[in-house]
N, CA, C and O of each residue as an XYZ file, in Angstrom:
776
protein
N      63.744    105.751    105.302
C      64.441    106.932    105.279
C      65.626    107.048    104.324
O      66.549    106.241    104.441
N      65.664    108.025    103.359
C      66.572    108.395    102.207
C      68.248    108.368    103.024
O      68.692    108.831    104.075
N      68.629    107.828    102.262
C      70.411    107.563    102.833
C      71.181    109.056    102.956
O      72.026    109.460    103.755
N      70.547    109.667    101.862
C      71.473    110.839    101.695
C      71.310    111.966    102.759
O      72.188    112.764    103.086
N      69.815    111.885    103.328
C      69.312    112.581    104.645
C      69.591    111.980    105.919
O      69.415    112.487    107.027
N      69.999    110.962    105.671
C      70.266    110.110    106.895
C      71.918    110.371    108.219
O      73.082    110.370    107.820
N      71.651    110.490    109.172
C      72.973    110.326    110.374
C      73.714    109.227    110.052
O      74.927    109.349    110.224
N      73.334    108.245    109.655
C      74.016    107.172    109.005
C      75.062    107.201    108.176
O      76.175    106.699    108.335
N      74.539    107.963    107.071
C      75.303    108.358    106.145
C      76.711    109.215    106.745
O      77.812    108.772    106.419
N      76.654    110.121    107.394
C      77.737    111.197    108.246
C      78.262    109.905    109.117
O      79.428    109.667    108.801
N      77.782    109.021    110.088
C      78.495    108.009    110.919
C      79.374    107.144    109.859
O      80.474    106.837    110.319
N      79.151    106.738    108.690
C      79.739    106.029    107.773
C      81.237    106.799    107.165
O      82.281    106.231    106.845
N      80.980    107.997    107.145
C      81.978    108.814    106.764
C      82.820    109.026    107.857
O      84.023    108.867    107.645
N      82.412    109.394    109.137
C      83.035    109.361    110.250
C      84.000    108.282    110.567
O      85.151    108.514    110.938
N      83.455    106.986    110.398
C      83.937    105.551    110.705
C      84.990    105.597    109.743
O      86.162    105.479    110.101
N      84.638    105.774    108.442
C      85.832    105.744    107.257
C      87.071    106.390    107.881
O      88.073    105.772    108.240
N      86.879    107.704    107.964
C      87.933    108.726    108.432
C      88.798    108.080    109.372
O      90.019    107.976    109.260
N      87.892    107.539    110.555
C      88.702    106.973    111.578
C      89.553    105.862    111.633
O      90.616    105.722    112.238
N      88.833    104.976    110.803
C      89.578    103.479    110.677
C      90.869    103.925    109.601
O      91.904    103.262    109.670
N      90.787    104.929    108.727
C      91.761    105.405    107.902
C      92.904    105.616    108.891
O      94.004    105.063    108.891
N      92.460    106.451    109.663
C      93.530    107.505    110.610
C      94.027    106.186    111.518
O      95.241    105.983    111.477
N      93.331    105.384    112.227
C      93.921    104.200    112.800
C      94.839    103.095    112.087
O      95.634    102.368    112.682
N      94.626    103.097    110.905
C      95.421    102.200    110.056
C      96.609    102.903    109.817
O      97.629    102.226    109.947
N      96.786    104.320    109.439
C      97.909    104.883    109.178
C      98.584    104.904    111.169
O      99.694    104.375    111.222
N      98.302    105.177    111.950
C      98.891    105.125    113.285
C      99.526    103.887    113.591
O     100.696    103.882    113.972
N      98.715    102.592    113.429
C      99.438    101.341    113.824
C     100.445    101.066    112.673
O     101.273    100.237    113.051
N     100.670    101.503    111.321
C     101.752    101.589    110.222
C     102.898    102.612    111.377
O     103.904    102.095    111.862
N     102.608    103.688    111.584
C     103.954    104.621    112.118
C     104.255    103.924    113.368
O     105.375    104.199    113.798
N     103.461    102.954    114.202
C     103.601    102.229    115.442
C     104.553    101.316    115.355
O     105.410    101.068    116.202
N     104.323    100.581    113.836
C     105.044     99.290    113.295
C     106.444    100.014    113.198
O     107.230     99.898    114.139
N     106.704    100.595    112.329
C     107.819    101.244    112.033
C     108.895    101.535    113.192
O     110.037    101.077    113.229
N     108.310    102.367    114.103
C     108.770    102.368    115.575
C     109.140    101.054    116.334
O     110.170    100.947    117.001
N     108.289    100.144    116.189
C     108.853     98.756    116.507
C     109.683     98.063    115.977
O     110.249     97.131    116.549
N     109.874     98.399    114.849
C     111.031     97.699    113.866
C     112.226     98.537    114.463
O     113.160     97.875    114.915
N     112.303     99.759    114.516
C     113.537    100.549    114.743
C     113.910     99.994    116.198
O     115.094     99.992    116.533
N     112.872     99.502    117.111
C     113.254     99.492    118.251
C     113.732     97.718    118.301
O     113.726     97.189    119.413
N     113.984     97.182    117.529
C     114.362     95.688    117.075
C     113.068     94.626    117.710
O     113.306     93.553    118.264
N     112.055     95.040    117.550
C     110.907     94.440    117.909
C     110.059     93.665    116.740
O     108.863     93.927    116.607
N     110.564     92.913    116.078
C     110.192     92.559    114.776
C     108.629     91.909    114.918
O     107.732     92.250    114.147
N     108.475     91.160    115.753
C     107.124     90.354    115.860
C     106.067     91.566    116.261
O     105.019     91.604    115.617
N     106.268     92.461    117.191
C     105.262     93.577    117.556
C     105.301     94.071    116.011
O     104.294     93.854    115.336
N     106.057     94.516    115.604
C     105.794     95.267    114.130
C     105.328     94.548    113.335
O     105.015     95.129    112.296
N     105.104     93.342    113.363
C     104.010     92.317    112.564
C     102.648     92.645    112.950
O     101.745     92.991    112.189
N     102.586     92.483    114.368
C     101.071     92.527    114.625
C     100.619     93.792    114.474
O      99.510     93.932    113.959
N     101.359     94.936    114.876
C     100.805     96.165    114.356
C     100.727     96.547    112.882
O     100.216     97.614    112.539
N     101.191     95.749    112.087
C     100.863     95.726    110.556
C      99.646     95.128    110.301
O      99.031     95.445    109.283
N      99.135     94.182    111.193
C      98.234     93.042    110.911
C      96.882     94.000    111.348
O      95.792     94.015    110.776
N      97.270     94.730    112.448
C      96.006     95.688    113.042
C      95.926     96.756    111.833
O      94.834     97.249    111.552
N      97.072     97.104    111.133
C      96.498     98.550    110.217
C      95.941     97.993    109.036
O      95.548     98.774    108.170
N      95.823     96.511    108.824
C      95.656     96.135    107.623
C      93.774     95.895    107.921
O      92.900     95.998    107.060
N      93.586     95.568    109.358
C      92.534     95.171    109.509
C      91.355     96.363    109.769
O      90.126     96.303    109.769
N      92.412     97.592    110.015
C      91.529     98.793    110.170
C      91.404     99.619    108.880
O      90.655    100.596    108.844
N      92.268     99.160    107.626
C      92.058     99.580    106.554
C      90.942     98.477    105.636
O      90.363     98.681    104.570
N      90.936     97.451    106.405
C      89.564     96.660    105.975
C      88.438     97.373    106.314
O      87.571     97.552    105.458
N      88.332     97.743    107.261
C      87.281     98.226    107.950
C      86.400     99.588    107.437
O      85.196     99.844    107.413
N      87.766    100.414    106.994
C      87.547    101.551    106.384
C      87.048    101.271    104.907
O      86.324    102.140    104.421
N      87.334    100.214    104.173
C      86.865     99.795    102.828
C      85.482     99.353    102.824
O      84.758     99.617    101.864
N      85.033     98.655    103.894
C      83.637     98.271    104.231
C      82.651     99.453    104.376
O      81.629     99.555    103.697
N      83.106    100.476    105.469
C      82.351    101.632    105.407
C      82.299    102.303    103.914
O      81.223    102.600    103.396
N      83.491    102.503    103.304
C      83.460    103.244    102.128
C      82.418    102.546    101.247
O      81.489    103.257    100.863
N      82.433    101.196    100.851
C      81.610    100.432     99.980
C      80.081    100.729    100.566
O      79.220    100.974     99.721
N      79.749    100.722    101.784
C      78.526    101.130    101.853
C      78.047    102.619    101.536
O      76.960    102.883    101.024
N      78.860    103.406    101.854
C      78.622    104.591    101.254
C      78.245    104.680     99.714
O      77.229    105.224     99.281
N      79.241    104.048     98.946
C      78.932    103.893     97.550
C      77.721    103.222     97.033
O      77.131    103.626     96.031
N      77.356    102.200     97.721
C      76.197    101.208     97.460
C      74.926    102.351     97.756
O      73.915    102.256     97.060
N      74.992    103.181     98.565
C      73.681    103.698     99.374
C      73.895    105.123     98.842
O      72.760    105.513     98.571
N      74.728    106.052     98.569
C      74.613    107.358     97.883
C      74.191    107.573     96.573
O      75.061    107.408     95.718
N      72.934    107.943     96.144
C      72.648    108.384     95.364
C      73.103    108.890     94.195
O      73.285    108.448     93.060
N      73.278    110.197     94.894
C      74.158    111.410     94.293
C      75.306    111.197     93.352
O      75.968    110.168     93.483
N      75.585    111.995     92.492
C      76.875    111.925     91.922
C      77.942    112.600     92.209
O      79.063    112.513     91.707
N      77.420    113.518     93.327
C      78.547    114.275     94.240
C      78.663    113.275     95.327
O      77.753    113.272     96.156
N      79.810    112.269     95.485
C      79.829    111.622     96.478
C      80.498    112.036     97.726
O      81.022    111.201     98.464
N      80.497    113.510     98.030
C      81.188    114.455     99.158
C      80.386    114.306    100.260
O      79.202    114.600    100.089
N      80.751    113.895    101.438
C      80.102    113.848    102.693
C      80.869    114.813    103.374
O      82.082    114.768    103.579
N      79.918    115.858    103.773
C      80.826    116.697    105.026
C      80.613    116.385    106.142
O      79.458    116.418    106.566
N      81.661    115.995    106.932
C      81.635    115.457    108.608
C      82.338    116.671    109.125
O      82.876    117.548    108.448
N      82.243    116.583    110.552
C      82.883    117.430    111.480
C      83.022    116.377    112.875
O      82.102    116.003    113.603
N      84.725    115.989    112.993
C      84.931    115.030    114.051
C      86.293    115.462    114.604
O      87.094    116.189    114.017
N      86.428    114.966    115.695
C      87.608    115.165    116.372
C      88.598    113.749    115.710
O      88.170    112.678    115.279
N      89.777    114.141    115.807
C      90.605    112.858    115.909
C      91.873    112.788    116.434
O      92.656    113.391    115.700
N      92.418    112.292    117.422
C      93.578    112.212    118.121
C      94.731    112.290    117.562
O      95.073    111.404    116.779
N      95.679    113.509    117.886
C      96.755    113.430    117.328
C      97.933    113.927    118.801
O      97.996    114.991    119.418
N      98.561    112.913    118.922
C      99.395    112.903    119.879
C     100.688    112.075    119.801
O     100.578    110.851    119.873
N     101.817    112.591    119.670
C     103.143    111.823    119.793
C     104.026    111.567    121.258
O     104.510    112.413    122.010
N     104.041    109.976    121.366
C     104.552    109.895    122.339
C     105.130    108.328    121.850
O     104.858    107.708    120.822
N     105.901    108.002    122.832
C     107.044    106.793    122.553
C     105.962    105.428    122.444
O     104.797    105.553    122.821
N     106.456    104.186    121.913
C     105.566    103.009    121.393
C     104.816    102.610    122.878
O     103.674    102.159    122.961
N     105.574    102.837    123.836
C     104.788    102.228    125.095
C     103.559    102.872    125.521
O     102.554    102.254    125.873
N     103.701    104.466    125.468
C     102.470    104.972    125.759
C     101.301    105.082    124.654
O     100.102    105.301    124.827
N     102.059    104.852    123.407
C     101.286    104.495    121.982
C     100.080    103.595    122.119
O      98.914    103.845    121.814
N     100.726    102.222    122.772
C     100.352    100.833    122.747
C      98.968    101.203    123.623
O      97.848    101.002    123.153
N      99.168    101.711    124.819
C      98.073    102.073    125.757
C      97.076    103.087    125.332
O      95.910    102.845    125.642
N      97.339    104.242    124.640
C      96.434    104.927    124.145
C      95.892    104.313    122.890
O      94.752    104.712    122.653
N      96.333    103.524    122.078
C      95.453    102.641    121.038
C      94.255    101.922    121.686
O      93.067    102.003    121.373
N      94.851    101.183    122.682
C      94.071    100.212    123.176
C      92.631    100.946    123.791
O      91.500    100.504    123.589
N      92.945    102.105    124.542
C      91.694    103.053    125.077
C      90.844    103.547    123.787
O      89.613    103.538    123.774
N      91.649    103.978    122.706
C      90.994    104.466    121.316
C      89.953    103.205    120.807
O      88.825    103.362    120.339
N      90.710    101.823    121.053
C      89.939    100.891    120.421
C      88.550    100.400    121.188
O      87.541    100.004    120.604
N      88.703    100.502    122.466
C      87.924     99.993    123.377
C      86.593    101.220    123.423
O      85.391    100.954    123.395
N      87.212    102.587    123.501
C      85.954    103.517    123.034
C      85.156    103.112    122.215
O      84.006    102.766    122.487
N      85.745    103.104    120.935
C      85.205    102.685    119.563
C      84.248    101.477    119.613
O      83.239    101.364    118.916
N      84.660    100.651    120.459
C      84.138     99.143    120.331
C      82.802     99.286    120.889
O      81.757     98.969    120.321
N      82.959     99.937    122.393
C      82.187    100.069    123.253
C      80.958    100.924    123.271
O      79.816    100.638    123.629
N      81.583    102.319    122.684
C      80.512    103.479    122.221
C      80.359    103.877    121.089
O      79.178    103.921    120.743
N      81.136    104.212    120.308
C      81.023    104.865    118.996
C      80.246    104.047    118.179
O      79.130    104.455    117.860
N      80.759    102.634    117.663
C      80.209    101.764    116.721
C      78.887    101.174    117.263
O      77.935    100.971    116.509
N      78.846    100.906    118.576
C      77.465    100.520    119.207
C      76.586    101.364    119.054
O      75.418    101.006    118.902
N      76.948    102.685    119.058
C      75.643    103.862    119.031
C      75.562    104.226    117.675
O      74.677    105.009    117.331
N      76.674    103.592    116.529
C      76.293    104.214    115.294
C      75.481    102.885    114.950
O      74.619    103.131    114.107
N      75.500    101.620    115.330
C      74.580    100.750    114.741
C      73.476    100.772    115.013
O      72.623    100.307    114.257
N      73.131    101.450    116.445
C      71.845    101.750    116.882
C      70.916    102.917    116.198
O      69.695    102.983    116.334
N      71.598    103.684    115.556
C      70.911    104.676    114.832
C      70.800    103.954    113.445
O      69.703    103.959    112.887
N      71.816    103.365    112.887
C      71.426    102.701    111.529
C      70.194    101.657    111.816
O      69.379    101.407    110.927
N      70.147    101.309    112.582
C      69.079    100.331    112.863
C      67.836    100.937    112.938
O      66.947    100.506    112.203
N      67.549    102.101    113.887
C      66.261    102.978    113.764
C      66.079    103.604    112.693
O      64.899    103.891    112.488
N      67.048    104.034    111.673
C      66.997    104.492    110.410
C      66.626    103.376    109.186
O      66.659    103.659    107.988
N      66.321    102.257    109.651
C      66.359    101.320    108.509
C      67.155    100.688    108.188
O      66.751     99.637    107.688
N      68.704    100.862    108.242
C      69.827    100.400    107.535
C      70.292     99.318    108.277
O      71.262     99.395    109.031
N      69.512     98.123    108.057
C      70.087     96.953    108.920
C      71.101     96.536    108.402
O      71.954     96.781    109.255
N      71.626     96.033    107.515
C      72.942     95.669    106.863
C      74.278     96.774    107.285
O      75.436     96.448    107.546
N      73.879     97.711    107.262
C      74.943     98.682    108.186
C      75.193     98.708    109.403
O      76.301     99.003    109.851
N      73.859     98.300    110.333
C      74.133     98.380    111.437
C      74.833     97.018    112.023
O      75.491     96.894    113.056
N      74.479     96.020    111.024
C      75.044     94.756    111.257
C      76.566     95.108    110.958
O      77.354     94.531    111.708
N      77.060     95.848    110.117
C      78.589     96.008    109.980
C      79.216     96.985    111.265
O      80.315     96.898    111.812
N      78.452     97.634    111.443
C      78.918     98.627    112.894
C      79.215     97.682    113.899
O      80.261     97.719    114.548
N      78.171     96.684    114.075
C      78.279     95.899    115.305
C      79.511     94.812    115.292
O      80.235     94.576    116.260
N      79.611     94.108    113.802
C      80.853     93.412    113.619
C      82.093     94.330    114.037
O      82.883     94.069    114.944
N      82.108     95.100    113.469
C      83.511     96.055    113.711
C      83.976     96.731    115.204
O      85.109     97.112    115.499
N      82.799     96.762    116.026
C      82.497     97.196    117.362
C      83.160     95.969    118.057
O      83.969     96.282    118.930
N      83.004     94.812    117.875
C      83.439     93.549    118.424
C      85.130     93.387    118.172
O      86.023     92.979    118.915
N      85.135     93.836    116.948
C      86.672     93.448    116.251
C      87.480     94.745    117.135
O      88.359     94.412    117.929
N      87.221     95.890    117.001
C      87.606     96.892    117.888
C      88.054     96.323    119.447
O      89.133     96.483    120.017
N      86.784     95.573    119.942
C      87.396     95.239    121.250
C      88.391     94.194    121.285
O      89.284     94.101    122.127
N      88.206     93.509    120.435
C      89.439     92.626    120.390
C      90.818     93.222    120.146
O      91.788     92.820    120.788
N      90.917     94.169    119.233
C      92.052     95.178    119.084
C      92.821     95.680    120.512
O      94.012     95.569    120.805
N      91.630     96.313    121.346
C      91.586     96.708    122.417
C      92.450     95.938    123.640
O      93.060     96.344    124.629
N      92.175     94.574    123.040
C      92.588     93.529    124.233
C      94.030     93.181    123.765
O      94.969     93.135    124.560
N      94.144     92.962    122.562
C      95.685     92.933    122.132
C      96.614     93.817    122.530
O      97.588     93.473    123.200
N      96.372     95.151    122.114
C      97.057     96.094    122.352
C      97.126     96.529    123.806
O      98.208     97.101    123.944
N      96.533     96.516    124.820
C      96.464     96.344    126.252
C      97.882     95.293    126.634
O      98.929     95.652    127.171
N      97.555     94.098    126.224
C      98.487     93.027    126.648
C     100.217     93.431    126.041
O     101.259     93.380    126.694
N     100.034     93.808    124.647
C     101.295     94.223    124.054
C     101.834     95.453    125.104
O     102.972     95.483    125.575
N     100.846     96.389    125.350
C     101.233     97.312    126.242
C     102.223     96.535    127.838
O     103.425     96.501    128.104
N     101.042     96.044    128.539
C     101.641     95.323    129.586
C     102.826     94.634    129.458
O     103.685     94.766    130.330
N     103.028     93.839    128.401
C     104.413     92.854    127.919
C     105.289     93.923    127.871
O     106.296     93.757    128.559
N     105.209     95.070    127.213
C     106.180     96.087    126.876
C     107.010     96.844    128.232
O     108.204     97.064    128.436
N     105.744     97.123    129.042
C     106.050     98.015    130.067
C     106.724     96.469    130.995
O     107.853     96.598    131.467
N     106.243     95.564    131.133
C     107.230     94.554    132.199
C     108.195     93.835    131.571
O     108.724     92.905    132.180
N     108.615     94.180    130.124
C     109.850     93.628    129.412
C     109.743     92.087    129.523
O     110.735     91.447    129.871
N     108.463     91.413    129.213
C     108.485     89.972    129.234
C     107.685     89.689    127.882
O     106.622     89.070    127.928
N     108.048     90.007    127.056
C     107.502     89.458    125.812
C     107.869     87.910    125.412
O     107.238     87.210    124.620
N     109.163     87.505    126.229
C     109.646     85.975    125.588
C     109.897     85.598    126.890
O     110.919     84.922    127.005
N     109.081     85.895    128.255
C     109.486     84.907    129.593
C     107.962     84.547    129.956
O     107.017     85.098    129.393
N     107.840     83.719    130.799
C     106.690     83.092    131.296
C     107.072     82.450    132.584
O     108.135     81.862    132.785
N     105.988     82.639    133.537
C     105.975     81.705    135.177
C     106.079     80.492    134.810
O     106.946     79.847    135.401
N     105.413     79.901    133.937
C     105.249     78.602    133.493
C     105.534     77.983    132.073
O     105.357     78.836    131.203
N     105.939     76.705    131.548
C     106.488     77.014    130.140
C     105.438     77.180    129.158
O     104.512     76.425    129.453
N     105.270     77.637    128.447
C     104.750     77.740    127.019
C     105.249     77.530    125.702
O     106.471     77.480    125.559
N     104.423     77.386    124.614
C     105.176     77.186    123.309
C     105.570     78.555    122.525
O     104.713     79.341    122.121
N     106.974     78.748    122.355
C     107.848     79.540    121.961
C     108.002     79.286    119.933
O     108.521     78.249    119.520
N     107.606     80.106    119.173
C     107.559     79.502    117.619
C     108.024     80.745    117.207
O     107.603     81.832    117.603
N     109.312     80.456    116.025
C     109.864     81.291    115.545
C     109.139     81.547    114.135
O     108.726     80.687    113.357
N     109.082     83.030    113.991
C     108.059     83.392    112.710
C     108.808     83.230    111.491
O     108.201     83.355    110.428
N     110.165     82.942    111.489
C     110.698     83.022    110.288
C     110.542     81.105    109.877
O     109.883     80.631    108.952
N     111.367     80.343    110.892
C     111.392     79.262    110.219
C     110.423     78.180    110.832
O     110.446     77.023    110.413
N     109.439     78.648    111.989
C     108.641     77.953    112.449
C     109.201     76.866    113.994
O     108.566     76.489    114.979
N     110.323     76.702    113.664
C     110.749     76.058    114.902
C     110.198     76.118    116.045
O     110.302     77.291    116.405
N     109.705     75.561    116.771
C     108.894     75.859    118.256
C     109.694     74.778    119.470
O     110.412     73.798    119.273
N     109.254     75.388    120.707
C     109.737     74.514    121.883
C     109.082     75.054    123.002
O     108.880     76.260    122.861
N     108.731     74.648    123.925
C     108.101     74.536    125.179
C     108.896     74.955    126.213
O     109.639     74.049    126.593
N     109.018     75.948    126.792
C     110.021     76.831    127.686
C     109.169     77.858    128.507
O     108.022     78.241    128.278
N     110.116     78.245    129.636
C     109.588     79.577    130.362
C     109.903     80.597    130.006
O     109.290     81.634    130.258
N     111.386     80.469    129.052
C     111.720     81.617    128.116
C     112.433     81.601    126.801
O     113.442     80.924    126.600
N     111.743     82.546    125.722
C     112.054     82.163    124.395
C     113.871     82.526    124.445
O     114.490     83.258    125.217
N     114.382     81.641    123.231
C     115.481     81.721    122.845
C     116.125     83.060    122.398
O     115.440     83.936    121.870
N     117.703     83.229    122.659
C     117.938     84.553    122.312
C     118.260     84.531    120.842
O     117.860     85.516    120.221
N     119.027     83.428    120.028
C     118.572     82.966    118.650
C     117.772     81.578    118.671
O     117.715     80.668    119.498
N     117.241     81.767    117.555
C     116.691     80.594    117.190
C     117.658     79.438    116.824
O     118.728     79.636    116.249
N     117.227     78.274    117.180
C     118.179     76.904    117.178
C     118.233     76.621    115.709
O     119.182     76.056    115.164
N     117.431     76.941    115.256
C     117.162     76.514    113.452
C     117.675     77.385    112.669
O     118.472     76.961    111.832
N     117.410     78.674    112.702
C     117.582     79.673    111.390
C     118.273     80.793    112.215
O     118.519     81.817    111.578
N     118.614     80.773    113.476
C     119.344     82.081    114.089
C     118.881     83.192    114.193
O     119.602     84.110    114.583
N     117.423     83.415    113.839
C     116.971     84.603    113.854
C     116.796     85.300    115.507
O     116.458     84.631    116.483
N     117.039     86.436    115.528
C     116.973     86.743    117.209
C     115.635     86.316    117.678
O     114.678     85.843    117.064
N     115.818     86.608    118.935
C     114.597     86.825    119.814
C     113.105     87.455    119.135
O     112.029     86.896    118.921
N     113.573     88.888    118.905
C     112.485     89.400    118.397
C     111.598     88.963    117.112
O     110.712     89.733    116.741
N     111.795     87.869    116.495
C     111.140     86.988    115.795
C     109.976     85.919    116.172
O     108.991     85.531    115.543
N     110.434     85.636    117.315
C     109.187     84.806    118.128
C     107.931     85.449    118.195
O     107.750     86.613    118.552
N     106.949     84.524    117.784
C     105.690     84.625    117.698
C     104.800     85.080    119.086
O     104.313     84.190    119.783
N     104.630     86.416    119.420
C     103.636     86.525    120.639
C     102.572     86.316    120.240
O     102.016     86.727    119.221
N     101.992     85.203    121.580
C     100.681     84.520    121.706
C     100.024     85.546    122.606
O     100.338     85.882    123.748
N      99.166     85.911    121.930
C      98.047     87.359    122.861
C      96.701     86.495    123.416
O      96.035     85.767    122.681
N      96.441     86.704    124.782
C      95.380     86.210    124.966
C      93.862     86.522    124.209
O      93.760     87.738    124.372
N      92.821     86.143    123.584
C      91.638     86.385    123.364
C      90.574     86.295    124.566
O      89.385     86.536    124.357
């Protein structure tokens, strides 16, 4: 099938736009986390934003590599979520969006790309779907920790590490200030299960 006539071309453009929006949303959430003195949560959200922009760039590159026309305009129609909410709800909503992208949108786009003969693009959609599922899990865990206010508490001893100086301790609860560099608890690395 000719790429310019394919559904895959439009799906790549939709995916590019969605990933750009997700990346921007995580940057906004990171800023809010920072304002709430949740510095390591902010760092995690910035990492997710960087991941989303890497996905967007991959989709963008597929379009450039396959589109033969000098006019690189791809018209798409899609809905994108715009909702103002506090960080706790944003984490939950973002988790749901990531889960839907991973389980439904990108798997569907991969099948269409395969059916149209674009095997490399299908593989990209499948790989991004897997990452989005992991993002969903991370965001869900952050939401649960945020709701329960237990970023730095555990029923059993676990490793706490300062993201500034690397100091580590096995404890049930993270320190208020790092014993080595005196950075606040908000800089403790939050280990998420995967």
